[in-house]
N, C-alpha and C positions, 0 to 999 in steps of 0.2 A: 317631473323634476324631483319630487319627494321620493318616488320609488327608486330612482337612480341613486339618490343620496343614501337611502337605506341599504341598497345592495352594496354600495361601496363601503359603507360603515361595517356591514356584516363581513365583507371580504377582509377588510383590515383587522377586524376583531378575530376572525379565524386565523389569519396569519400571525397575529400577536400571540394567540393561544398556543399555536404550534411552536413559535419561537421560545416562549416561556417553558413549555414542556421539554424542549430540546436542550435548553441551556441550564435549566435548574439542576440536573445531576452534575454538570460541569462546575457550576458555581458552588454546589455543596462539597464536591471534592476539593475545590480550591480552598474553601473555608476550613475544611477539616485539616488540610495540610498546614494551615496557619494557626489553628487552635491548640491550646494546651489540653491535656487529657480531661481535666475537670470541665472544660467547656464543650468538649466533644460529646459528652453524655448528659449534658444539661437538659432538663425538662422544665418548661417547653424549650425547643431548640433555639439556640441563639444564632439567628441568621445574620445579624449585623453587629450587635452589641457584644464584642469580645475583644480581648487584648491580643493582637497578632504576635506571633513568634516564629522565628526561623529555625527553631531547634530540630524540627523534623527533617528539614532539608539538610542541616548539618549532620544529623545522625545517619541519613540515608547515603549521602555522597562523600562524607569525610570519615565516618566511623564504620560504615558498611561498604559493600562492594558494588553499590548501584552505579557508581561512575564507570567501573569496568563493564557492567552489563550494558550500559548506554553506549559505550564505545563499540562493544561487540555487535549490538543491534545495528548501529550505523554502518559498520563495515560490511556486515552480512547483507543488509538491505540494499545498500548502494551498489555493491559488487554484483549481487544477483540480478538487480534491476538492469544494470548496464549490460551484463552478459545476455540476459533474456531479450533486451531490445536489439542488440547487435545481431544475434543469431535469428531471432524471430522476424526482424525486419527483412533480412535477406531471404528467409524462407517464404515470407508473405509476398515479396516481390516476385519470386519464382512462380508461386501459385497464381499470381494475378496476371503475369505477362507471358510466361512460357506456355506454349501449346502442348498438351499431352493427349494421347489417344484415349478414346472412350470416356471423355469428360473426367479424366482422372484428377484434374485440378480440384473440382468440387468435392469429389469423393474423399480425397486426401484432407481437404479442409474439414470435412465433417468428422473424419476419423481422428484428426488431431484434436478437435474440440471435444470429442467424446471421452477423451481421457480425463476431462474435468468432471465428468458425471459420476465417477466412482467416489464413494465415501472415503475420505483420507485415511480413516482408521484401518481399512482393509489392507493398506500397503505399509502400515507402520512396522509390523514384524519382519516382512521381507527386506525392507530398507534397512532396518536395524542390523539384520544378519549380514547384508551386503557391506554396510559400512564397517561392521566388526571385522569381516574378512579382509577388507582393504585397510584396516588399522586407521580408520578415520573417525572413530568415536571420540567425543569430547574435543572436536576441532571445529574451527570456523569454516574450513573448507567443505566439510560435509554438509553444513547448512547452506552454503553458497550453491553447491551443486544441486541440492534438492530444491531450493527455492527457484533456481533458474529453470529447472525442469517443470515445476508447477506453474510458473508464469509464462512459459513458452506457448502453450496452446492459446492462452488469452491474447498474447502479443500477435501471434500469427493471424488469428481470427480478426482482431481489430485492424491491424495494419493492412491486411488484404483488402478489406472494405475501402480503406482510404486510397490505396493504390488503384483500385478499380475505377474510382471516380476521376482520376487524373487522365486526361486524353493521352493516348499512345503517341500522338503526333509530336508532342513536346520532346520526348526522349529520342524519338526517331530522327528529329531534326538535329539534335545534338550528336547523334551517331553518324549522320550524314556529314557533319562538319569535322569528323575525325575522332570523336570521343568514343571511348569504350562503353560497354553496357554498364559496368560498375561505375565508370566515371559519370555517365548520364544519371545513374541512380543517386550518386553523391552530390552532384552539382545542380541537377535539375529537379529530381523528384523529391528528395528529402527536404529541401527548403519549402516546397509546396505542401507537403504533408506534416510540416513541423507542428502545427496545432494538434493533429491526431497523435503524433509521437509524444507530445507533452501530456495529453490526456491519458495515453496508455502508460506512460512512465509513472504518473501519479497513482493509478490503480495498482500497478505492480509494486510500487514502493509501500503502499498501504498494506497490501497482502503480506509482503515480506516482513514489514515492521511489526504487524500484529500477530503473526503466526505463533501458535503456542504448542500444538500437539507434538510436532516433530522435534522442536527445540527441547521439549521436555523429555522425549524418548532418547534423543541422541546426545544430550549434554548433561553432565552432572557436576562439572567443575566450574569455579568462578571465572576462569579464563575463557571458557567457551559458552557460558550461559548467557542467553539474551534477556532483555529487560522484562518482557512478559512473564518469563519463567521465574526471574528473580523477584518480581513483585508477588507472584503467587506463593513463593517460598516463605513469605512473611506470615502466612497463615499456618499456625502450628497447633498442636493439641493442647498447648498450655496458654497461649495468648494470641491475639491478632493485633499487629502493629498498624492500627488504622492511620495514624498520622504519617508514619514512614511510607506506607503504601500510597497514601494520597499524594504525598510530596513527589514520590517517584512517578505516579500517574500524571501529575501536572507537567513534569519535565518530559515525560514520554510523548505528550501531545504536541509540544512545541516544534520539533523538527518537521513533522508532517504539515502542521499549519503554516510554518514559514515557507516550506517548499511549495505548497498548494497556492499560497498567496503570491509567490514569485512567478508562478506560471499561470496565474489566474486568467489572463487575457487569452493565452493559448488554450487553456483548458476549456473555456466556454466555446471557442471556435471549433475545437477538436470534437467536442461532444455533439455539435450540430453538423459537422462536416460529413457529407454523404447522406444526410437525412432526407434531402430533397434533390432529385436529379433534375438537371437542366435540360 
């Protein structure tokens, strides 16, 4: 009994240590966003004893363009995630259900996934030149197109696995009753794979929300700049606006946290869906 108690104590101690290590940077960023500059650089650090202020939030979202950056990030992330889910889900259904010669289904799936193996930096210059020729530099549309393309392989690979786990007989029964293939997909399959769809949407949204490299390369104006690029822009050769950057970082966390909490029950089921075959 004593050994079991000690093992349980060590397990919870390890979990507590991981939790503290994970949340400490988040708490530090939150406190920096609420501290005056004199408290930010205090030695020893003031973890709890400081007078909170909202001047950094006011400076970031009223006096600067962080509100515009936040709106752009939300539009780009939501639109690219939606487009990737629609196109990728249809492609994944085709790879999972339609028979192709010479096992082309599996080969296509691997080819599609292989596009994610390239380092993103190798495509930065070609994509910049393409967007320049299409006159899409400094536009939200360019980021939506790119992020949709980046998320498509992930969506196809994930959703194909979920579709494979659903018995064919369910949609075949709907088609026997007079429904079309797309109708069976929409009315029968999509409700069954909704947890997987939610899990895929969360990952796509996170990727689009946090992407920095291509947003930096393709946008240079406040109207098209995303929040990660806007936050990094506060680091200059003369000063670093720690309070403003921390305030923007705290706000940047909230949309993803709210969305993940809203689909939490679907997210857990989606991550485990298809892990065990019956």
